[in-house]
C-alpha positions in Angstrom: 14.3 -9.0 19.3 12.8 -7.1 22.2 10.0 -4.8 21.2 7.4 -2.9 23.2 3.9 -4.1 22.4 1.1 -1.8 23.3 -2.1 -3.1 24.8 -4.0 -2.3 21.6 -1.4 -4.4 19.6 -1.6 -7.2 22.0 -5.4 -7.2 21.6 -4.9 -7.2 17.7 -2.5 -10.2 18.1 -5.0 -12.0 20.4 -7.8 -11.3 17.8 -5.7 -12.9 15.0 -5.3 -16.1 17.1 -9.0 -16.0 17.9 -9.7 -15.9 14.1 -7.4 -18.9 13.7 -9.3 -20.7 16.5 -12.6 -20.0 14.8 -11.4 -21.5 11.5 -10.1 -24.5 13.3 -13.4 -24.9 15.1 -15.1 -25.3 11.7 -12.8 -28.0 10.4 -14.3 -31.4 9.4 -13.3 -34.6 11.2 -11.1 -35.7 8.3 -9.2 -32.4 8.4 -9.0 -32.4 12.1 -7.2 -35.9 12.0 -4.7 -34.4 9.5 -4.1 -31.2 11.5 -0.5 -30.8 12.6 -1.3 -30.2 16.3 -1.1 -32.1 19.6 -4.1 -33.9 21.0 -4.9 -31.2 23.6 -5.6 -28.7 20.8 -7.6 -31.2 18.8 -9.7 -32.0 22.0 -10.4 -28.3 22.5 -11.5 -28.1 18.9 -13.9 -30.9 19.3 -15.4 -29.3 22.4 -16.3 -26.2 20.2 -18.6 -28.4 18.1 -22.3 -28.5 18.9 -22.2 -25.5 21.2 -24.6 -22.6 20.8 -23.3 -19.0 20.2 -22.3 -17.7 23.7 -20.8 -21.0 24.8 -19.1 -21.4 21.4 -17.5 -17.9 21.7 -16.2 -18.8 25.2 -14.7 -22.1 23.9 -13.1 -20.5 21.0 -11.5 -17.8 23.3 -10.2 -20.7 25.4 -8.9 -22.5 22.4 -7.1 -19.2 21.3 -5.6 -19.1 24.7 -4.2 -22.6 24.3 -3.1 -21.8 20.7 -1.1 -18.7 21.9 1.1 -21.1 23.9 2.5 -23.1 20.8 4.1 -22.2 17.5 1.4 -21.7 14.9 3.4 -21.8 11.7 2.4 -25.4 10.7 -1.2 -24.8 11.5 -1.3 -21.7 9.3 0.4 -23.6 6.4 -2.1 -26.4 6.9 -5.0 -24.0 6.7 -3.5 -22.2 3.7 -3.2 -25.6 1.8 -6.5 -27.1 3.0 -8.9 -24.1 3.0 -6.9 -21.4 1.0 -7.1 -19.4 4.2 -5.9 -15.8 4.2 -4.9 -15.9 7.9 -1.2 -16.5 7.2 -1.1 -13.7 4.7 -2.8 -11.4 7.2 -0.3 -12.4 9.9 2.7 -11.5 7.6 1.0 -8.2 6.8 0.6 -7.4 10.5 4.2 -8.6 11.3 5.5 -6.1 8.7 3.5 -3.3 10.2 4.9 -4.0 13.7 8.5 -4.1 12.5 8.0 -0.9 10.6 6.6 0.8 13.6 9.3 -0.6 15.9 12.0 0.8 13.5 10.3 4.2 13.2 9.8 4.6 16.9 13.3 3.7 17.6 14.6 6.3 15.0 12.3 8.9 16.6 13.6 8.3 20.0 17.1 8.5 18.7 16.4 11.7 16.8 14.9 13.2 20.1 18.0 12.1 22.0 20.3 13.7 19.5 18.2 16.9 19.6 18.5 16.9 23.4 22.3 16.5 23.3 22.5 19.1 20.5 24.1 16.8 18.0 23.0 15.9 14.5 21.0 12.9 13.7 22.7 10.8 11.1 21.5 7.9 8.9 23.9 5.6 10.6 22.3 6.1 14.0 22.9 3.4 16.6 20.1 0.7 16.6 19.4 -2.2 18.8 16.5 -3.4 16.7 17.6 -3.2 13.1 20.3 -5.9 13.5 17.7 -8.2 15.0 15.4 -7.6 12.1 18.2 -8.1 9.6 18.9 -11.4 11.4 15.3 -12.5 10.9 15.1 -11.2 7.3 18.6 -11.5 5.8 17.5 -10.4 2.3 16.8 -6.8 3.5 19.5 -4.1 2.9 20.3 -2.5 6.3 21.3 0.7 4.6 17.9 1.0 2.9 16.1 0.4 6.2 18.1 3.0 7.9 17.8 5.4 5.1 14.0 5.1 5.0 13.6 5.6 8.8 16.0 8.4 8.8 14.2 10.2 5.9 10.8 9.7 7.6 12.1 11.1 10.9 13.7 14.0 9.1 10.8 15.0 6.8 7.7 13.1 8.1 7.0 12.2 4.6 4.6 9.2 4.5 6.3 7.9 1.3 9.4 6.8 3.3 7.0 5.1 6.0 5.3 3.2 3.2 8.6 2.3 1.5 9.9 0.9 4.7 6.7 -1.3 5.1 7.0 -2.4 1.4 10.6 -3.6 1.9 9.7 -5.6 5.0 6.5 -7.0 3.5 8.3 -8.1 0.3 11.0 -9.8 2.2 8.4 -11.7 4.4 6.6 -12.8 1.3 9.7 -14.0 -0.4 10.7 -15.9 2.7 7.3 -17.5 2.6 7.6 -18.4 -1.0 11.1 -19.9 -0.5 9.7 -21.8 2.6 7.2 -23.7 0.4 
């Protein structure tokens, strides 16, 4: 799925990984041995120990940079099981927000294009992103996604905006429960 990510959103994503790096830096030696990560990441975590505030922050930022280059799913699961961390839950929340915004923005652009061409905007508008999201989250009904996006574009009623988010978030949460 190709989505445009604003600079602000990129910063928020980087901040999430930085919070993950900060939690990893606080792991004990026993937990660090059990961490499902490669040796490079474990070495960077060890380098964070014993540093004072400024140097520690720089090292955590570097660790976050290294973490952004690998898949973090196993690490999130490890922290959830080990420390009852909320990072994975926060990540799902932000993912649902991003997908909702992508769907709404695409629907707004399509409605604007229909207005320019002087044709009516219909709930079955062509979408390049909704099929990709349906592929990622097969439990979501495509008609409901389209209906919520269409109704929001038509009325600007925040109820449809929130409903779209709730559908995506519920499917992400159920996928997480099934994954366990």
